Residue, then its C-alpha position, 0 to 999 in steps of 0.5 A: m500500500d506504499d503507493v496509496a495516499v489516504i486523505v482525511p479531512v478533519h475539523n474538530e475531531a479531537p475525541v476520536i481522530h487518534g483512534v481513527l488514524e491508528e486504524i488507518t496506519r495499520v494498513f496504509p502507511r501514507v496518510i495526509c490529514v487536512d486540518d480545516g481550522s480545528t480549535d479543539g486539539s485535533v492537530e496535536a492528536m494527529e501530529s502525535l502519530g507522525v502522519v502528514v498534517v496540512c493546515h487551513p488557517f480557518n474553516l473552509g469546508q470539507g470540499a476544500a479540505l479534500q481538494t487540498g489533500v488531493e493536490y498535496a498527494c499529487g505532488d508525490p509521483s509515487v502515489q498512484y491511488f487515493v482514498t478519501f476517509d472521514a475522520d469521525g470513525q464511521h468508515s472501515v479500513e478493510d473496506a478501503r483496502n478492498m477498494i484499492v484491490v478493485l482499482r488494481t485489478e479491474p478497469v475502473d478509475v474510481v470506486l465509491g462506497s455504498r451503504f445501501l448495497g448492504d445492511v441499512s438497518e442501522v441507518p437513522r431514519f431521517r439520515k436515510l431520508a436525506l440520503r435517498f433525496a441526495v441520491h435521486f437528485t445527484n443521479w438526475t443532475s449528473g447522469v451517473t446512476l448510484t445508490d449512495a451519492h454522499n458516502g465519504l469513502r472513495a478510492f480513485n486512481r491518479a488519472f482521476a485525481a489529476g483533473l479533480d478541481l473541487q469548487q464547492s467548499d462545503m458538503a456539495h462537493a460530493s455531488e460535484i465529484i459525481e458530476y465530474i465522473g459523468k462529465h469525463a466518462f470515468a469508469y466507476r463502480e460501487m461497493p458495499v461498505t459498512i458505516s458505524y453509527t455511534d453517538y459521536s458520528r450521529s452528532k456530526e450528521q447533516s440534517l435533511l434541511n442541510a441536504v436541501n441547501v446542498a441541492f440548492d448550491v448544486l443547482v445554482k452552480k449549474v445555472t451560473r456556469 
């Protein structure tokens, strides 16, 4: 896994980030954390593990943090594969490993995690409603057919990363990534992934209202192009 960069956007995740990074670094030695203006000691927790930490001086949003991480990783020519991994402890490192195996062995450019291809019994009711709304909206606007449009666990190759230019700094970046796939006809596939819903991760979830706001941001961008 030496040719893989795991990019972790971080904003005020001090209670869990140390444990999340410990799990990641057991499999992936190259981890790039982008601290997005944290004020709670997240930076100190990350630096104690020796991972790369790139800092935004103030909070810009997850989309901006991911773009910073991808650009940083692209500066190293030995990196051929990229993983985006949320900092709140929801994702499985084993799922990320399986995505990289698919990228190495199948003719695809990007692998997207889907919680709806597996057991969805733990997905909170209102979270499920917001996600279903996001899926239908993103499929409609992008022309790409997915079952889970806002899953933060993704893996992609260098060709995909090289042209990625996220303009949406907030959570609308997830829809922007899907539009990028459709616009450039990248080969993709979804894989079932496990999402661990804890009290902590639930406290970080988007509301249904925020999902509507994200949809509005995406529409405004399309109209003003």
